[in-house]
N, C-alpha and C positions, 0 to 999 in steps of 0.2 A: 160621333159628336163632331168631328170636324166637319163632316157633310151637312150638318144642322146649322153650323155656324157660316161657313164659306160657300155652301152649295156646289161643292166639288167632291168628286169620289176619294181623293188623297191629296196629301201634302205633295207639292212639287219639290219643296226644299224642307228639311228636317227643321231648320231654324225660324220658320215661318212665325210660330207662335211665340218664341222667344224674343223675336225682333219686335212684334207688337207690343208684349209685355214691357220690354225695355223703354220703347217709345211712350207708353202710357205712364211708366214711372218716371221718367224725366219730366213729365208735365205736371205730375200730382204729389209726388215724394219732396219732402223738404231736403232728406238727407238719403241719397241712394245706396249709401253702404249699410243703412239701417231702416229698410222699408217698414212704413206702418200700414199702408194700405193694401197693397198687392204684395203678397207673401208666397215665398216658394215652399212648396212642401216636397220634399226629395221624393222621389219614386212614385209620385202622384200627380204632380201639376201645381196648381195655384190656387190661392184662396183670398178673399178679402180678409184683411187683417183685423186686428183689435182696434185699430184707429178709426174705423169706420163707424 
């Protein structure tokens, strides 16, 4: 999946995806402590939330 998105073999930094999600959240979420649009699914990844 990483290769399909970033056209690289692997992540150079384990926090790459988390940083991108964090930056997106600061731009689209009204309340960062209770995200509606980008939700974390522990043990799996992220999903578009119910607010979409």
